[in-house]
N, CA, C and O atoms as a Tinker XYZ file with bonds, in Angstrom:
   524  protein
     1  N    239.453000  230.290000  333.004000    73     2
     2  CA   240.731000  230.137000  332.321000    64     1     3
     3  C    240.534000  229.788000  330.850000    63     2     4     5
     4  O    241.322000  230.210000  330.003000    81     3
     5  N    239.500000  229.029000  330.542000    73     3     6
     6  CA   239.251000  228.667000  329.145000    64     5     7
     7  C    238.971000  229.927000  328.328000    63     6     8     9
     8  O    239.465000  230.060000  327.209000    81     7
     9  N    238.183000  230.852000  328.880000    73     7    10
    10  CA   237.895000  232.108000  328.189000    64     9    11
    11  C    239.155000  232.911000  327.924000    63    10    12    13
    12  O    239.313000  233.497000  326.853000    81    11
    13  N    240.050000  232.936000  328.899000    73    11    14
    14  CA   241.311000  233.654000  328.716000    64    13    15
    15  C    242.145000  233.024000  327.606000    63    14    16    17
    16  O    242.721000  233.735000  326.782000    81    15
    17  N    242.210000  231.694000  327.581000    73    15    18
    18  CA   242.995000  231.002000  326.558000    64    17    19
    19  C    242.394000  231.186000  325.163000    63    18    20    21
    20  O    243.128000  231.378000  324.194000    81    19
    21  N    241.060000  231.129000  325.055000    73    19    22
    22  CA   240.407000  231.332000  323.757000    64    21    23
    23  C    240.632000  232.775000  323.286000    63    22    24    25
    24  O    240.873000  233.006000  322.102000    81    23
    25  N    240.555000  233.739000  324.202000    73    23    26
    26  CA   240.821000  235.136000  323.856000    64    25    27
    27  C    242.256000  235.311000  323.379000    63    26    28    29
    28  O    242.503000  236.019000  322.402000    81    27
    29  N    243.198000  234.675000  324.056000    73    27    30
    30  CA   244.601000  234.763000  323.647000    64    29    31
    31  C    244.807000  234.158000  322.261000    63    30    32    33
    32  O    245.569000  234.696000  321.457000    81    31
    33  N    244.132000  233.042000  321.977000    73    31    34
    34  CA   244.217000  232.426000  320.639000    64    33    35
    35  C    243.651000  233.366000  319.576000    63    34    36    37
    36  O    244.237000  233.513000  318.503000    81    35
    37  N    242.521000  233.998000  319.866000    73    35    38
    38  CA   241.930000  234.958000  318.928000    64    37    39
    39  C    242.835000  236.143000  318.669000    63    38    40    41
    40  O    242.943000  236.623000  317.541000    81    39
    41  N    243.488000  236.614000  319.731000    73    39    42
    42  CA   244.432000  237.725000  319.580000    64    41    43
    43  C    245.615000  237.311000  318.717000    63    42    44    45
    44  O    246.057000  238.069000  317.853000    81    43
    45  N    246.121000  236.113000  318.952000    73    43    46
    46  CA   247.241000  235.604000  318.157000    64    45    47
    47  C    246.845000  235.475000  316.687000    63    46    48    49
    48  O    247.616000  235.839000  315.799000    81    47
    49  N    245.643000  234.956000  316.433000    73    47    50
    50  CA   245.171000  234.807000  315.056000    64    49    51
    51  C    245.001000  236.156000  314.364000    63    50    52    53
    52  O    245.293000  236.284000  313.175000    81    51
    53  N    244.534000  237.157000  315.097000    73    51    54
    54  CA   244.370000  238.491000  314.515000    64    53    55
    55  C    245.701000  239.180000  314.260000    63    54    56    57
    56  O    245.788000  240.061000  313.405000    81    55
    57  N    246.738000  238.789000  314.993000    73    55    58
    58  CA   248.025000  239.478000  314.898000    64    57    59
    59  C    248.679000  239.428000  313.543000    63    58    60    61
    60  O    249.321000  240.402000  313.149000    81    59
    61  N    248.551000  238.353000  312.815000    73    59    62
    62  CA   249.245000  238.248000  311.548000    64    61    63
    63  C    248.352000  238.256000  310.334000    63    62    64    65
    64  O    248.763000  237.789000  309.272000    81    63
    65  N    247.145000  238.770000  310.450000    73    63    66
    66  CA   246.177000  238.641000  309.366000    64    65    67
    67  C    246.191000  239.823000  308.394000    63    66    68    69
    68  O    245.648000  239.703000  307.295000    81    67
    69  N    246.784000  240.947000  308.756000    73    67    70
    70  CA   246.649000  242.143000  307.935000    64    69    71
    71  C    247.815000  242.303000  306.966000    63    70    72    73
    72  O    248.973000  242.406000  307.369000    81    71
    73  N    247.479000  242.321000  305.679000    73    71    74
    74  CA   248.413000  242.624000  304.606000    64    73    75
    75  C    247.593000  243.079000  303.403000    63    74    76    77
    76  O    246.389000  243.303000  303.524000    81    75
    77  N    248.230000  243.216000  302.254000    73    75    78
    78  CA   247.508000  243.699000  301.078000    64    77    79
    79  C    246.462000  242.711000  300.572000    63    78    80    81
    80  O    245.513000  243.113000  299.898000    81    79
    81  N    246.620000  241.434000  300.883000    73    79    82
    82  CA   245.690000  240.421000  300.408000    64    81    83
    83  C    244.638000  240.024000  301.451000    63    82    84    85
    84  O    243.935000  239.034000  301.253000    81    83
    85  N    244.515000  240.755000  302.534000    73    83    86
    86  CA   243.565000  240.420000  303.592000    64    85    87
    87  C    242.137000  240.524000  303.070000    63    86    88    89
    88  O    241.746000  241.528000  302.475000    81    87
    89  N    241.379000  239.476000  303.302000    73    87    90
    90  CA   239.970000  239.429000  302.921000    64    89    91
    91  C    239.114000  239.529000  304.183000    63    90    92    93
    92  O    239.596000  239.312000  305.295000    81    91
    93  N    237.849000  239.859000  303.993000    73    91    94
    94  CA   236.927000  240.012000  305.114000    64    93    95
    95  C    236.825000  238.731000  305.931000    63    94    96    97
    96  O    236.760000  238.794000  307.159000    81    95
    97  N    236.811000  237.583000  305.288000    73    95    98
    98  CA   236.676000  236.314000  306.004000    64    97    99
    99  C    237.894000  236.037000  306.897000    63    98   100   101
   100  O    237.763000  235.363000  307.918000    81    99
   101  N    239.067000  236.544000  306.528000    73    99   102
   102  CA   240.250000  236.384000  307.378000    64   101   103
   103  C    240.045000  237.082000  308.714000    63   102   104   105
   104  O    240.443000  236.564000  309.757000    81   103
   105  N    239.438000  238.235000  308.684000    73   103   106
   106  CA   239.217000  239.024000  309.898000    64   105   107
   107  C    238.050000  238.455000  310.704000    63   106   108   109
   108  O    238.118000  238.390000  311.931000    81   107
   109  N    236.985000  238.047000  310.022000    73   107   110
   110  CA   235.779000  237.571000  310.715000    64   109   111
   111  C    236.059000  236.319000  311.540000    63   110   112   113
   112  O    235.639000  236.236000  312.695000    81   111
   113  N    236.757000  235.352000  310.970000    73   111   114
   114  CA   236.996000  234.113000  311.717000    64   113   115
   115  C    237.841000  234.363000  312.966000    63   114   116   117
   116  O    237.543000  233.820000  314.030000    81   115
   117  N    238.878000  235.167000  312.850000    73   115   118
   118  CA   239.727000  235.474000  314.007000    64   117   119
   119  C    238.974000  236.280000  315.049000    63   118   120   121
   120  O    239.127000  236.055000  316.249000    81   119
   121  N    238.158000  237.222000  314.588000    73   119   122
   122  CA   237.381000  238.051000  315.507000    64   121   123
   123  C    236.338000  237.218000  316.241000    63   122   124   125
   124  O    236.056000  237.479000  317.410000    81   123
   125  N    235.765000  236.227000  315.580000    73   123   126
   126  CA   234.785000  235.366000  316.246000    64   125   127
   127  C    235.436000  234.544000  317.352000    63   126   128   129
   128  O    234.845000  234.376000  318.419000    81   127
   129  N    236.628000  234.036000  317.120000    73   127   130
   130  CA   237.347000  233.296000  318.170000    64   129   131
   131  C    237.615000  234.224000  319.348000    63   130   132   133
   132  O    237.388000  233.850000  320.498000    81   131
   133  N    238.097000  235.437000  319.066000    73   131   134
   134  CA   238.361000  236.424000  320.113000    64   133   135
   135  C    237.082000  236.746000  320.889000    63   134   136   137
   136  O    237.103000  236.811000  322.118000    81   135
   137  N    235.981000  236.946000  320.183000    73   135   138
   138  CA   234.715000  237.316000  320.827000    64   137   139
   139  C    234.168000  236.213000  321.716000    63   138   140   141
   140  O    233.647000  236.489000  322.796000    81   139
   141  N    234.279000  234.972000  321.278000    73   139   142
   142  CA   233.834000  233.855000  322.113000    64   141   143
   143  C    234.655000  233.812000  323.403000    63   142   144   145
   144  O    234.103000  233.598000  324.482000    81   143
   145  N    235.946000  234.012000  323.297000    73   143   146
   146  CA   236.802000  234.042000  324.480000    64   145   147
   147  C    236.421000  235.152000  325.445000    63   146   148   149
   148  O    236.362000  234.942000  326.656000    81   147
   149  N    236.161000  236.345000  324.895000    73   147   150
   150  CA   235.745000  237.470000  325.742000    64   149   151
   151  C    234.406000  237.159000  326.412000    63   150   152   153
   152  O    234.216000  237.463000  327.590000    81   151
   153  N    233.486000  236.559000  325.673000    73   151   154
   154  CA   232.190000  236.194000  326.246000    64   153   155
   155  C    232.335000  235.205000  327.388000    63   154   156   157
   156  O    231.691000  235.346000  328.427000    81   155
   157  N    233.189000  234.195000  327.193000    73   155   158
   158  CA   233.420000  233.215000  328.265000    64   157   159
   159  C    234.112000  233.850000  329.466000    63   158   160   161
   160  O    233.831000  233.496000  330.611000    81   159
   161  N    235.000000  234.770000  329.206000    73   159   162
   162  CA   235.770000  235.400000  330.275000    64   161   163
   163  C    234.935000  236.396000  331.074000    63   162   164   165
   164  O    234.907000  236.335000  332.303000    81   163
   165  N    234.265000  237.300000  330.394000    73   163   166
   166  CA   233.547000  238.371000  331.086000    64   165   167
   167  C    232.264000  237.908000  331.757000    63   166   168   169
   168  O    231.840000  238.495000  332.753000    81   167
   169  N    231.642000  236.869000  331.228000    73   167   170
   170  CA   230.395000  236.406000  331.843000    64   169   171
   171  C    230.619000  235.854000  333.241000    63   170   172   173
   172  O    229.692000  235.835000  334.051000    81   171
   173  N    231.809000  235.413000  333.533000    73   171   174
   174  CA   232.095000  234.814000  334.833000    64   173   175
   175  C    232.587000  235.830000  335.870000    63   174   176   177
   176  O    232.725000  235.478000  337.041000    81   175
   177  N    232.848000  237.053000  335.480000    73   175   178
   178  CA   233.410000  238.032000  336.407000    64   177   179
   179  C    232.387000  238.638000  337.362000    63   178   180   181
   180  O    232.755000  239.063000  338.457000    81   179
   181  N    231.138000  238.687000  336.983000    73   179   182
   182  CA   230.120000  239.322000  337.823000    64   181   183
   183  C    229.903000  238.563000  339.123000    63   182   184   185
   184  O    229.799000  239.183000  340.181000    81   183
   185  N    229.835000  237.267000  339.071000    73   183   186
   186  CA   229.544000  236.466000  340.262000    64   185   187
   187  C    230.581000  236.660000  341.366000    63   186   188   189
   188  O    230.183000  236.984000  342.485000    81   187
   189  N    231.880000  236.486000  341.132000    73   187   190
   190  CA   232.818000  236.696000  342.244000    64   189   191
   191  C    232.875000  238.142000  342.721000    63   190   192   193
   192  O    233.125000  238.405000  343.897000    81   191
   193  N    232.643000  239.070000  341.811000    73   191   194
   194  CA   232.668000  240.479000  342.211000    64   193   195
   195  C    231.498000  240.803000  343.130000    63   194   196   197
   196  O    231.683000  241.423000  344.177000    81   195
   197  N    230.308000  240.394000  342.748000    73   195   198
   198  CA   229.126000  240.720000  343.542000    64   197   199
   199  C    229.012000  239.870000  344.806000    63   198   200   201
   200  O    228.407000  240.318000  345.780000    81   199
   201  N    229.566000  238.675000  344.823000    73   199   202
   202  CA   229.477000  237.848000  346.021000    64   201   203
   203  C    230.358000  238.381000  347.148000    63   202   204   205
   204  O    230.161000  238.020000  348.308000    81   203
   205  N    231.316000  239.226000  346.824000    73   203   206
   206  CA   232.176000  239.815000  347.850000    64   205   207
   207  C    231.466000  240.948000  348.605000    63   206   208   209
   208  O    231.898000  241.326000  349.694000    81   207
   209  N    230.383000  241.490000  348.036000    73   207   210
   210  CA   229.663000  242.599000  348.677000    64   209   211
   211  C    228.618000  242.059000  349.657000    63   210   212   213
   212  O    227.990000  241.029000  349.412000    81   211
   213  N    228.448000  242.773000  350.765000    73   211   214
   214  CA   227.403000  242.420000  351.731000    64   213   215
   215  C    226.042000  242.796000  351.153000    63   214   216   217
   216  O    225.957000  243.562000  350.194000    81   215
   217  N    224.968000  242.247000  351.749000    73   215   218
   218  CA   223.619000  242.470000  351.232000    64   217   219
   219  C    223.272000  243.954000  351.126000    63   218   220   221
   220  O    222.690000  244.372000  350.125000    81   219
   221  N    223.611000  244.751000  352.121000    73   219   222
   222  CA   223.262000  246.176000  352.109000    64   221   223
   223  C    224.173000  246.975000  351.165000    63   222   224   225
   224  O    223.901000  248.149000  350.914000    81   223
   225  N    225.235000  246.376000  350.641000    73   223   226
   226  CA   226.157000  247.078000  349.741000    64   225   227
   227  C    225.986000  246.661000  348.279000    63   226   228   229
   228  O    226.715000  247.143000  347.412000    81   227
   229  N    225.045000  245.784000  348.000000    73   227   230
   230  CA   224.907000  245.249000  346.643000    64   229   231
   231  C    224.587000  246.318000  345.608000    63   230   232   233
   232  O    225.124000  246.278000  344.501000    81   231
   233  N    223.726000  247.269000  345.941000    73   231   234
   234  CA   223.360000  248.309000  344.977000    64   233   235
   235  C    224.565000  249.154000  344.599000    63   234   236   237
   236  O    224.825000  249.384000  343.417000    81   235
   237  N    225.289000  249.609000  345.590000    73   235   238
   238  CA   226.491000  250.411000  345.321000    64   237   239
   239  C    227.574000  249.613000  344.614000    63   238   240   241
   240  O    228.251000  250.127000  343.723000    81   239
   241  N    227.738000  248.351000  345.014000    73   239   242
   242  CA   228.752000  247.500000  344.379000    64   241   243
   243  C    228.407000  247.251000  342.915000    63   242   244   245
   244  O    229.287000  247.231000  342.055000    81   243
   245  N    227.110000  247.060000  342.639000    73   243   246
   246  CA   226.674000  246.844000  341.270000    64   245   247
   247  C    226.939000  248.080000  340.404000    63   246   248   249
   248  O    227.428000  247.964000  339.280000    81   247
   249  N    226.618000  249.247000  340.928000    73   247   250
   250  CA   226.882000  250.492000  340.194000    64   249   251
   251  C    228.363000  250.709000  339.949000    63   250   252   253
   252  O    228.770000  251.097000  338.854000    81   251
   253  N    229.167000  250.459000  340.971000    73   251   254
   254  CA   230.614000  250.624000  340.839000    64   253   255
   255  C    231.187000  249.613000  339.843000    63   254   256   257
   256  O    232.028000  249.953000  339.011000    81   255
   257  N    230.722000  248.372000  339.941000    73   255   258
   258  CA   231.185000  247.326000  339.025000    64   257   259
   259  C    230.865000  247.691000  337.574000    63   258   260   261
   260  O    231.723000  247.588000  336.698000    81   259
   261  N    229.620000  248.119000  337.327000    73   259   262
   262  CA   229.224000  248.474000  335.965000    64   261   263
   263  C    229.964000  249.698000  335.450000    63   262   264   265
   264  O    230.281000  249.774000  334.263000    81   263
   265  N    230.244000  250.661000  336.329000    73   263   266
   266  CA   231.006000  251.841000  335.904000    64   265   267
   267  C    232.419000  251.462000  335.482000    63   266   268   269
   268  O    232.901000  251.909000  334.441000    81   267
   269  N    233.080000  250.639000  336.286000    73   267   270
   270  CA   234.434000  250.215000  335.930000    64   269   271
   271  C    234.436000  249.303000  334.698000    63   270   272   273
   272  O    235.355000  249.355000  333.881000    81   271
   273  N    233.404000  248.472000  334.575000    73   271   274
   274  CA   233.317000  247.589000  333.416000    64   273   275
   275  C    233.174000  248.415000  332.134000    63   274   276   277
   276  O    233.849000  248.146000  331.141000    81   275
   277  N    232.294000  249.421000  332.159000    73   275   278
   278  CA   232.111000  250.270000  330.985000    64   277   279
   279  C    233.350000  251.097000  330.684000    63   278   280   281
   280  O    233.691000  251.300000  329.519000    81   279
   281  N    234.024000  251.572000  331.715000    73   279   282
   282  CA   235.284000  252.297000  331.505000    64   281   283
   283  C    236.334000  251.391000  330.875000    63   282   284   285
   284  O    237.089000  251.814000  330.000000    81   283
   285  N    236.373000  250.164000  331.322000    73   283   286
   286  CA   237.296000  249.196000  330.737000    64   285   287
   287  C    236.978000  248.914000  329.280000    63   286   288   289
   288  O    237.886000  248.778000  328.459000    81   287
   289  N    235.696000  248.825000  328.953000    73   287   290
   290  CA   235.297000  248.622000  327.556000    64   289   291
   291  C    235.771000  249.798000  326.698000    63   290   292   293
   292  O    236.300000  249.605000  325.603000    81   291
   293  N    235.576000  251.011000  327.206000    73   291   294
   294  CA   235.968000  252.195000  326.442000    64   293   295
   295  C    237.471000  252.241000  326.199000    63   294   296   297
   296  O    237.919000  252.452000  325.073000    81   295
   297  N    238.239000  252.042000  327.256000    73   295   298
   298  CA   239.699000  252.087000  327.125000    64   297   299
   299  C    240.189000  250.921000  326.263000    63   298   300   301
   300  O    241.064000  251.097000  325.415000    81   299
   301  N    239.629000  249.742000  326.481000    73   299   302
   302  CA   240.031000  248.581000  325.697000    64   301   303
   303  C    239.719000  248.741000  324.219000    63   302   304   305
   304  O    240.532000  248.384000  323.366000    81   303
   305  N    238.544000  249.276000  323.914000    73   303   306
   306  CA   238.180000  249.506000  322.515000    64   305   307
   307  C    239.123000  250.504000  321.863000    63   306   308   309
   308  O    239.554000  250.304000  320.727000    81   307
   309  N    239.442000  251.567000  322.567000    73   307   310
   310  CA   240.367000  252.558000  322.010000    64   309   311
   311  C    241.755000  251.954000  321.774000    63   310   312   313
   312  O    242.371000  252.207000  320.738000    81   311
   313  N    242.243000  251.169000  322.716000    73   311   314
   314  CA   243.561000  250.552000  322.551000    64   313   315
   315  C    243.580000  249.536000  321.411000    63   314   316   317
   316  O    244.537000  249.473000  320.639000    81   315
   317  N    242.521000  248.749000  321.315000    73   315   318
   318  CA   242.451000  247.773000  320.235000    64   317   319
   319  C    242.422000  248.478000  318.881000    63   318   320   321
   320  O    243.077000  248.032000  317.939000    81   319
   321  N    241.677000  249.560000  318.778000    73   319   322
   322  CA   241.624000  250.298000  317.518000    64   321   323
   323  C    242.984000  250.867000  317.148000    63   322   324   325
   324  O    243.384000  250.814000  315.985000    81   323
   325  N    243.695000  251.408000  318.125000    73   323   326
   326  CA   245.024000  251.952000  317.856000    64   325   327
   327  C    245.971000  250.850000  317.400000    63   326   328   329
   328  O    246.693000  251.024000  316.419000    81   327
   329  N    245.977000  249.725000  318.096000    73   327   330
   330  CA   246.846000  248.611000  317.705000    64   329   331
   331  C    246.466000  248.059000  316.341000    63   330   332   333
   332  O    247.335000  247.696000  315.549000    81   331
   333  N    245.178000  247.997000  316.069000    73   331   334
   334  CA   244.713000  247.523000  314.769000    64   333   335
   335  C    245.174000  248.451000  313.651000    63   334   336   337
   336  O    245.654000  247.984000  312.619000    81   335
   337  N    245.035000  249.753000  313.846000    73   335   338
   338  CA   245.477000  250.710000  312.832000    64   337   339
   339  C    246.984000  250.661000  312.611000    63   338   340   341
   340  O    247.455000  250.755000  311.477000    81   339
   341  N    247.732000  250.515000  313.690000    73   339   342
   342  CA   249.189000  250.406000  313.552000    64   341   343
   343  C    249.548000  249.175000  312.731000    63   342   344   345
   344  O    250.410000  249.234000  311.854000    81   343
   345  N    248.886000  248.066000  313.020000    73   343   346
   346  CA   249.162000  246.828000  312.285000    64   345   347
   347  C    248.735000  246.939000  310.822000    63   346   348   349
   348  O    249.434000  246.450000  309.935000    81   347
   349  N    247.605000  247.570000  310.570000    73   347   350
   350  CA   247.149000  247.748000  309.195000    64   349   351
   351  C    248.142000  248.593000  308.414000    63   350   352   353
   352  O    248.523000  248.230000  307.301000    81   351
   353  N    248.568000  249.725000  308.985000    73   351   354
   354  CA   249.523000  250.588000  308.286000    64   353   355
   355  C    250.864000  249.893000  308.088000    63   354   356   357
   356  O    251.501000  250.054000  307.047000    81   355
   357  N    251.295000  249.123000  309.083000    73   355   358
   358  CA   252.551000  248.377000  308.928000    64   357   359
   359  C    252.463000  247.359000  307.808000    63   358   360   361
   360  O    253.393000  247.219000  307.015000    81   359
   361  N    251.331000  246.639000  307.741000    73   359   362
   362  CA   251.132000  245.658000  306.679000    64   361   363
   363  C    251.022000  246.303000  305.308000    63   362   364   365
   364  O    251.559000  245.785000  304.329000    81   363
   365  N    250.320000  247.442000  305.234000    73   363   366
   366  CA   250.205000  248.139000  303.963000    64   365   367
   367  C    251.561000  248.659000  303.489000    63   366   368   369
   368  O    251.907000  248.539000  302.313000    81   367
   369  N    252.320000  249.236000  304.413000    73   367   370
   370  CA   253.628000  249.774000  304.035000    64   369   371
   371  C    254.559000  248.663000  303.571000    63   370   372   373
   372  O    255.265000  248.824000  302.575000    81   371
   373  N    254.569000  247.551000  304.274000    73   371   374
   374  CA   255.414000  246.423000  303.882000    64   373   375
   375  C    254.978000  245.860000  302.533000    63   374   376   377
   376  O    255.812000  245.558000  301.679000    81   375
   377  N    253.666000  245.721000  302.346000    73   375   378
   378  CA   253.146000  245.218000  301.080000    64   377   379
   379  C    253.444000  246.142000  299.920000    63   378   380   381
   380  O    253.797000  245.682000  298.834000    81   379
   381  N    253.306000  247.449000  300.138000    73   379   382
   382  CA   253.599000  248.410000  299.074000    64   381   383
   383  C    255.084000  248.437000  298.746000    63   382   384   385
   384  O    255.472000  248.583000  297.587000    81   383
   385  N    255.903000  248.295000  299.772000    73   383   386
   386  CA   257.351000  248.295000  299.550000    64   385   387
   387  C    257.780000  247.067000  298.750000    63   386   388   389
   388  O    258.653000  247.162000  297.888000    81   387
   389  N    257.176000  245.925000  299.031000    73   387   390
   390  CA   257.567000  244.702000  298.330000    64   389   391
   391  C    256.957000  244.617000  296.934000    63   390   392   393
   392  O    257.430000  243.840000  296.105000    81   391
   393  N    255.926000  245.394000  296.663000    73   391   394
   394  CA   255.330000  245.391000  295.325000    64   393   395
   395  C    255.935000  246.529000  294.505000    63   394   396   397
   396  O    256.843000  247.223000  294.961000    81   395
   397  N    255.433000  246.704000  293.323000    73   395   398
   398  CA   255.947000  247.770000  292.452000    64   397   399
   399  C    255.254000  249.104000  292.705000    63   398   400   401
   400  O    255.578000  250.091000  292.045000    81   399
   401  N    254.320000  249.160000  293.631000    73   399   402
   402  CA   253.564000  250.387000  293.883000    64   401   403
   403  C    254.424000  251.513000  294.441000    63   402   404   405
   404  O    254.162000  252.685000  294.170000    81   403
   405  N    255.441000  251.172000  295.212000    73   403   406
   406  CA   256.240000  252.204000  295.879000    64   405   407
   407  C    257.528000  252.523000  295.140000    63   406   408   409
   408  O    258.304000  253.361000  295.599000    81   407
   409  N    257.770000  251.893000  294.037000    73   407   410
   410  CA   259.022000  252.154000  293.312000    64   409   411
   411  C    260.208000  251.698000  294.134000    63   410   412   413
   412  O    260.253000  250.553000  294.585000    81   411
   413  N    261.169000  252.586000  294.332000    73   411   414
   414  CA   262.359000  252.242000  295.116000    64   413   415
   415  C    262.334000  252.867000  296.510000    63   414   416   417
   416  O    263.383000  253.028000  297.133000    81   415
   417  N    261.152000  253.217000  297.000000    73   415   418
   418  CA   261.020000  253.827000  298.324000    64   417   419
   419  C    261.175000  252.768000  299.413000    63   418   420   421
   420  O    260.864000  251.595000  299.209000    81   419
   421  N    261.656000  253.202000  300.562000    73   419   422
   422  CA   261.758000  252.309000  301.711000    64   421   423
   423  C    260.478000  252.410000  302.541000    63   422   424   425
   424  O    259.576000  253.179000  302.210000    81   423
   425  N    260.407000  251.643000  303.601000    73   423   426
   426  CA   259.188000  251.575000  304.417000    64   425   427
   427  C    258.830000  252.918000  305.040000    63   426   428   429
   428  O    257.656000  253.289000  305.060000    81   427
   429  N    259.806000  253.646000  305.545000    73   427   430
   430  CA   259.508000  254.904000  306.251000    64   429   431
   431  C    258.812000  255.939000  305.366000    63   430   432   433
   432  O    257.793000  256.483000  305.791000    81   431
   433  N    259.304000  256.244000  304.154000    73   431   434
   434  CA   258.567000  257.191000  303.312000    64   433   435
   435  C    257.181000  256.693000  302.907000    63   434   436   437
   436  O    256.252000  257.489000  302.766000    81   435
   437  N    257.038000  255.380000  302.718000    73   435   438
   438  CA   255.729000  254.829000  302.383000    64   437   439
   439  C    254.775000  255.036000  303.549000    63   438   440   441
   440  O    253.630000  255.438000  303.343000    81   439
   441  N    255.231000  254.765000  304.784000    73   439   442
   442  CA   254.391000  254.983000  305.964000    64   441   443
   443  C    254.032000  256.451000  306.112000    63   442   444   445
   444  O    252.890000  256.780000  306.431000    81   443
   445  N    254.995000  257.341000  305.883000    73   443   446
   446  CA   254.713000  258.775000  305.967000    64   445   447
   447  C    253.639000  259.185000  304.967000    63   446   448   449
   448  O    252.753000  259.978000  305.285000    81   447
   449  N    253.725000  258.638000  303.752000    73   447   450
   450  CA   252.713000  258.944000  302.736000    64   449   451
   451  C    251.341000  258.437000  303.155000    63   450   452   453
   452  O    250.340000  259.131000  302.974000    81   451
   453  N    251.285000  257.223000  303.715000    73   451   454
   454  CA   250.007000  256.670000  304.169000    64   453   455
   455  C    249.419000  257.500000  305.306000    63   454   456   457
   456  O    248.225000  257.799000  305.305000    81   455
   457  N    250.256000  257.873000  306.279000    73   455   458
   458  CA   249.763000  258.667000  307.407000    64   457   459
   459  C    249.273000  260.039000  306.944000    63   458   460   461
   460  O    248.237000  260.512000  307.413000    81   459
   461  N    249.998000  260.679000  306.036000    73   459   462
   462  CA   249.554000  261.991000  305.559000    64   461   463
   463  C    248.267000  261.861000  304.748000    63   462   464   465
   464  O    247.417000  262.751000  304.778000    81   463
   465  N    248.127000  260.760000  304.030000    73   463   466
   466  CA   246.882000  260.513000  303.293000    64   465   467
   467  C    245.700000  260.410000  304.249000    63   466   468   469
   468  O    244.655000  261.017000  304.012000    81   467
   469  N    245.855000  259.654000  305.314000    73   467   470
   470  CA   244.766000  259.491000  306.274000    64   469   471
   471  C    244.479000  260.800000  306.997000    63   470   472   473
   472  O    243.319000  261.126000  307.249000    81   471
   473  N    245.503000  261.539000  307.328000    73   471   474
   474  CA   245.309000  262.815000  308.030000    64   473   475
   475  C    244.507000  263.801000  307.202000    63   474   476   477
   476  O    243.703000  264.554000  307.752000    81   475
   477  N    244.704000  263.813000  305.910000    73   475   478
   478  CA   243.970000  264.753000  305.061000    64   477   479
   479  C    242.589000  264.233000  304.680000    63   478   480   481
   480  O    241.770000  264.976000  304.139000    81   479
   481  N    242.326000  262.940000  304.967000    73   479   482
   482  CA   241.011000  262.334000  304.752000    64   481   483
   483  C    240.523000  262.453000  303.310000    63   482   484   485
   484  O    239.361000  262.779000  303.067000    81   483
   485  N    241.404000  262.192000  302.369000    73   483   486
   486  CA   241.017000  262.181000  300.960000    64   485   487
   487  C    240.261000  260.899000  300.651000    63   486   488   489
   488  O    240.438000  259.883000  301.323000    81   487
   489  N    239.429000  260.955000  299.642000    73   487   490
   490  CA   238.725000  259.751000  299.219000    64   489   491
   491  C    239.288000  259.194000  297.921000    63   490   492   493
   492  O    238.739000  258.249000  297.352000    81   491
   493  N    240.358000  259.767000  297.465000    73   491   494
   494  CA   240.981000  259.260000  296.250000    64   493   495
   495  C    242.236000  258.471000  296.590000    63   494   496   497
   496  O    242.655000  258.443000  297.747000    81   495
   497  N    242.833000  257.836000  295.606000    73   495   498
   498  CA   244.024000  257.033000  295.814000    64   497   499
   499  C    245.178000  257.925000  296.257000    63   498   500   501
   500  O    245.423000  258.958000  295.635000    81   499
   501  N    245.908000  257.543000  297.341000    73   499   502
   502  CA   247.012000  258.393000  297.796000    64   501   503
   503  C    248.141000  258.427000  296.768000    63   502   504   505
   504  O    248.443000  257.432000  296.110000    81   503
   505  N    248.741000  259.586000  296.657000    73   503   506
   506  CA   249.879000  259.742000  295.754000    64   505   507
   507  C    251.145000  259.584000  296.561000    63   506   508   509
   508  O    251.336000  260.256000  297.575000    81   507
   509  N    252.009000  258.692000  296.110000    73   507   510
   510  CA   253.269000  258.454000  296.790000    64   509   511
   511  C    254.334000  259.207000  296.034000    63   510   512   513
   512  O    254.613000  258.929000  294.867000    81   511
   513  N    254.926000  260.171000  296.722000    73   511   514
   514  CA   255.948000  260.982000  296.078000    64   513   515
   515  C    257.270000  260.239000  296.062000    63   514   516   517
   516  O    257.628000  259.595000  297.049000    81   515
   517  N    257.973000  260.313000  294.999000    73   515   518
   518  CA   259.286000  259.695000  294.852000    64   517   519
   519  C    260.339000  260.696000  295.326000    63   518   520   521
   520  O    260.645000  261.657000  294.620000    81   519
   521  N    260.892000  260.475000  296.515000    73   519   522
   522  CA   261.911000  261.400000  297.021000    64   521   523
   523  C    263.164000  260.671000  297.398000    63   522   524
   524  O    264.129000  261.292000  297.844000    81   523
C-alpha cells in the first residue's frame, strides 16, 4: 500500500508541472517520487503471484507472469506518453495564449498550430497564423 500511495503522490506532483516555465529539475523530482513508488509496488507483486502456483506449474506461471508484466509495461508506457504529451500541449497552448506570443488567438487555434507543427516535424520555430 505504501508503494501505491507514493506512486499516487508522484502522479499528482507530475500533473501540474508542465507550463512554459517548466525546468528539468521540476520533472526530475516528481519522476523520482513516482519511480520509487513503482519500485515499492512492483517488487512485491512477484511473491503472491508465484506462491499461488504449484511446484510443477512454476515454470509456466513464471513465463506467463513475465509476459503479462512486460505487456503491462508496454501499454503503461504508451499511455503515460500520450497523457504527458496532452498535458505538455495543453500547458504550452495556455502559456502562449496568456503571453504575447499568440496575439489575440484563443486556445483552440494555438493548439491546432502546435499539433500541425509537430506533425510536420520541423526543427524551426512554429509559425502561428493569425486567423
